[in-house]
C-alpha positions, -999 to +999 in steps of 0.1 A: +897-252-136+880-230-162+890-255-189+868-281-172+839-256-172+844-249-209+845-287-217+813-292-198+797-262-216+808-276-250+794-310-241+761-295-231+759-274-263+766-305-285+740-325-266+714-298-270+721-295-307+718-333-310+685-332-291+672-305-315+682-325-346+665-357-333+631-368-346+616-369-311+583-352-302+586-316-292+577-324-256+605-350-253+630-325-269+620-299-243+623-324-215+658-335-225+670-299-230+658-291-194+675-322-181+708-312-198+706-276-186+698-285-149+722-315-148+752-303-168+773-334-162+747-361-158+722-348-184+743-356-215+752-390-201+716-398-194+706-386-229+732-407-247+725-438-226+687-436-222+673-410-246+691-418-279+673-448-291 
């Protein structure tokens, strides 16, 4: 079970790093980071589907 948690944590960290490297406005970066933190499974999916344009 802890392996699943580590995989989710790794996915969240990779997504947050990707958000920080993007050329989005600071407000949008902060919003996406909050979404990823509060929705650990759904946040990265939403970012890669909706936010990464």
